N, C-alpha and C positions, 0 to 999 in steps of 0.2 A: 421458168421452171427448175430449172439447176435450185436457185436460191430459195422455191420452196421445199424443195428434196434437204437441202442444208437444213433449214429451221426445224423440219420434221425430225431428223436425224439429233438436233442439239436436244427438241422435247423428248425424245424418246429415251435418250441418254438420261436426262434431268428426272425424267420419272420414273426410273429406274432405282434412282437414290433417294429422292422425294415423292414418296405416294401422295395422291391426288385423292381428294373426295370423290365418290363417285357421282356427285352432281354437277361437278365443274364440266365446262365446255371450255375446247382449247381452240381457238381458231388462227389465223396467220396474223392476227392484229391485236386481239385479246384473250384472256384468261379468265372466265365468269366462274365464280361460284356460287351456288344459290343453298345458302343452309337456313333457309326461313322455316319455321314455325317448327320447328324441332325441341322444343324444350329446353333448350341450350343453356348453360349459366354462365360458360365462359366460349372465347372463342376458340375454334378447334386448332388444335397444333397439327393435324396432319392435312394442311392446305398446300398447295404449292404455292412456292415463293415468290414465281413470276407472276403472282396473280394479279391481274389488272382492275379488276370489277367485281367486289364482294357483296354480296346480300346475305345480311343477319336480322334482319326483319321478323317481328313478332317471336320474341324468345324472351331467355329472364337474365340478359348480359346486363350486368352493371355497372362495365367498365374498372375493373379493378386494377390494380397495378401488375398484375401476371396478363390480364388482358393488353394494356400498353405495350407492355414487353412482346406480345405477338405480334401486335399492329406494327411494330416499329421496325420487321423483318420482313414487313411488304414495302420496298422501297418505291416500285412499281405501280402503287395502287393508284388507279384515276379516279374509282367510284366506290364509295363504302356510305352502306346503307345500314343503320344501327336503329332505325323507326322501330313503335312497337316493342320496346325493352325497359327495363327497370332501372335506367340510368337517375340518378336524382341530382350527381354532382359533376361538374366537369372541370376539372382539376386542372395546373398548371401544364404544359406540354403534354396536355392527353394525344396529340397527333403529331409530335413532333419532327419524327423521321421520315411522314409523308409529304416528303416535295412535292411530289405530283399530281396531289390530288386536286381534283375539281370539283365533282359534286362530295357534299357531306349531309347526308340527309338523319338528325338524330330527333325528331318530331315524334309526339306520341311517345313523350315517356314522366318521368314525375323530377325533371330537371327545376330544380329553385335558385339555386346557385351557379354562378357563372364564373369563373375565376378568370382576373386581366389577362392572363399569359396562355391562354384554355388554347387558343387557337395559333399559338406560338409555330413559326416552320412551314405555315401550309400558307407558302408564297404563291402555288398557283390555281388557289381555291377559288372555285368563281359565282358557283351558287351555295346557299348555306341556306338551311331549313333548320329553324327552332321552336317550330309551332306546335303547337295543343300540347304546350310544359306549364311549370309553376312557376315561371319566373316573375317576380316581383321588381327587381331591379336592376337594370342593365346600363353601363355606360358607353358610348361609342370607342371608349380607348379600347376595351375588349376585341374592337375589329381593327384595330390600328396596321396591325401587321398583317392584313388581308388585304396586299395592296389590289389584287386583282378582282377583287369580291364585285359582283354585278347585281346578283338579286341575293336579298334578304328578307328571308319570311319570320317573321313575328307572333304572326296572328294567333289569338286564344291564349294570350298568357294572362298575367296579373298587372301588364304594366300600368301605371298612372303616368310618368313621365319619361322621357328620352332625353336627356342632355348628347347634341349630337354636334361634332364640329361641322364647321364651312368645307372643310378640305376633303372629308368624307366623300366617296366618289361613288354612284350607283346608277344603276339603268333600271331597277324594280324595286320596290319595296312593298312590302304584305304589314299591315298593322291593326286590321280588322280584330273585334273581338276579345280589345284590352278594354280595361275601364278606366278611360283615359282623364285626367283633371283639368279642365279647363284654367291652368293658372301659368303664372311665370313661369314655372319647371316644363312650361311645354312651350315656351316661345322659341326655344332655338329650332327646337323640330319646324314649328312653325315655320317661321322664316328660312329654314333651310329645304322646307316641300315647295315653299313660293321662288325662292331663287335660283335654283338649280332645276334642272330637267329632268330631274327622276318621275318615274311614274307609279304614282298607289295606285295598288291595285283593290278592287272593292271599295274605292272611295265614299260610297254613299254609307255605308255601313261602318266608317272609320268615325266614329264620333267621341265627343268629351264633354262630360257633365260642369257646371259651376258649382261650388260648395253651396249656396243657398238656394238652388233650385232642382228638378229633376229633368229638366228640358236637356234634350240633348243638341248639339250643334256640331256643326263638322269640324277635324281636328285641324284642317288645312284654313279656314275660312271664321273659326270662334274669333270673338272680339276681346282679343287681349292685349289691354293696353300696354304698349311699352315704355313710357311714361312712368306710368306706376310700377311698373316692374324695377326702374332704374331707382326709382326711391324706396323701394323693398329691398335693392339690392346693396343700395347705400347704407341704410337703416341697420342691415343685417352684417355689413361689413364693421360697422362703429363697434356695434353689440360682440362682435365675436375678438376686436381688437382690443374694446376694454376688459372683456372675460380673460383674453391672454396676457392682459398687462396685469390684472389680480393674479390670475395664477402663477405670473413671475413674482408678483411680490411675494406671494405666499411659500415659493418655492426658494426666495434669499433668504426671507423670515424664519423658516423652518429650517435652513441648512445653517444659521447664525445658531439658534439656539439649539441645537440636536448638539449632545455632549459626545464628544469622542474621545478613544482612550489610545495609548500608542503601544502597538503590541512588539515582541521581542524583537522582529524584522525591521522596525522601524517606520512602519504603515501604521493607518489610522484606521482601527477598528471602532463601528458602533456600537453602543452599548447595549445589552439585550432588552434595556425601555425601549418599547415602540415607539416611533416619529409621531405619532398621532398624542401620546400620554406627554410627550415632553414639550410638543407645541401646545398642549393646553395649559404643563405649568408653568411656561415660560408666559403665555397671556394672563395665569393667573397672579401670577408674580407681579406683572406689571400694573395691573389693574388694582392689586392691592396698595402697590407703593402710588401710585396717582392718589389713591384715596386717602392716605396717610399724609402725602404733603398737603392736600386741598383742606383737609380737616385740622394742621398745624397751623397754616396760614390763618384759618378763620378763630383758630383760638386763641393766637397769640397773641393780641390785643387784651384780649381778657385776662389772661394769666399775666399780663406785664401790669396793666392796673391793679390787678387783686393783689401783689408781691410789693406793687411800690407805695402801697396802704401803710405798711408795715414800717416804712423808712423814716417817720417822725421819731425825734430824741427825746425819750421821758425824762420829767423834770427833775433833780437831786433835790435833796434836801437843804441845802443851802439857796438854792431858787427860790423855793417855798418858803422861806424864812424871810430872804429879802423883799420879797414880793409883798409878805404881810406887815414888816417895816415901811416901806414906801407908802402904802395904802394907808397905814395908819398915821403917818406926819401930811398925806394929803386929807385926809379927813379932819384932821385939827386946825388946819390952816385955813379953812373955809367955814367962815362964821353963819353962812346961809344956811349951810350942810347940816350945821350942828343944831339950828334952832329947828330944826325940822324935824316932826315928829313921823311917827313909825308908818303914818298914812300914806306915804309914798315912796313905794317898794323900787314903783319901773323909774325914777331918775336917779335912785341910787346905782339900778342894775344897768343903765346906760353909762355912768359916770366910771361907773367900775369898768365896764367893755372898752370906754374910751382911752381911758388908762392903761390899762395892761397892753393896748394896740401900741399905745405912743413910746411907751418906755423902755419894756424889754423886746419889742420887735417881734413877738409870738403871737398868734391866733390863738383861741379857746380849740382845745382839742379834746376830742370827744372820750380820748383815752387817758387821760390823766385819772389818777387813782382815786377813788371818793372820798377817801380820808383827808386827801390834801385839801380838795373843795371845802369838807366841812369846817377843817381847821382856820381856812381863812375865812 
């Protein structure tokens, strides 16, 4: 009796400095404030700071920065109901100071994105309700800080897959009403549901479909082949590694081709020319240089033969006279040839050709002037 009187005196003194909303109910164990259906766009500031249970459902609260600051003052809060509001995004550290919170209900909102550290600091949280939202992607890393979590409700969102770790501990999970896809992305969840003692509520309506059919299968028993998934993951890793290697090489080439200028302070500053144009100019120069080398290699033999054809020495005047004298002497010393009439020009031509080749060492050249030929 004395302890109750003591607490009543403390609460009475606190109320004189911290006015409480009219609908807050104060008992020996908790302070409950009911602020539902009041068309509120912000969390009220005139609430008792030692409040332990707060219901703000069916309002227009978007959980802005000002709302998060107000929530941080409720350090004794154990239950928070923000369902049926207008929350769209759960940012990091949205409930960071509520270390005693056990129940958090943010269902029936418009939540589409949940940041990785949205629930940071909720070490005592046991029940989390995220149902009837618009969440399309959610990783189990979001819940790694929730060491005391036992019940997770994700029903009626837009989830197709859920990568979950084996170390994730729950007693009950609700997954119905999502368009689950029976693929390798669901294999982690399927294995986790099989090997753990977790209870999946409404299991009959928790179904998935394969990509080539509209038939529905149970998420827990769908025939997803682990062997196929291993092959797919290996292929994906190889593709990612190849892509990463190509990116690294492109970055290295881009860095080498990007011109730098030295500033007054000794630092290198990039030219105003964009990196894309610099890379394009480098590639264009490389292509043109390679093309020029190939063209030169192909045309070099042709140019060589063309130039070497002009290396023959032209006959001088004394050479032609000597050739004429020797030819006349040869003609006079051959009786058979002198008695031969003009009807055998072919023999004479052959004799001339043999004589020229044997005596002076020159062959017939097409570049000898015509007047030398006529004179001989």
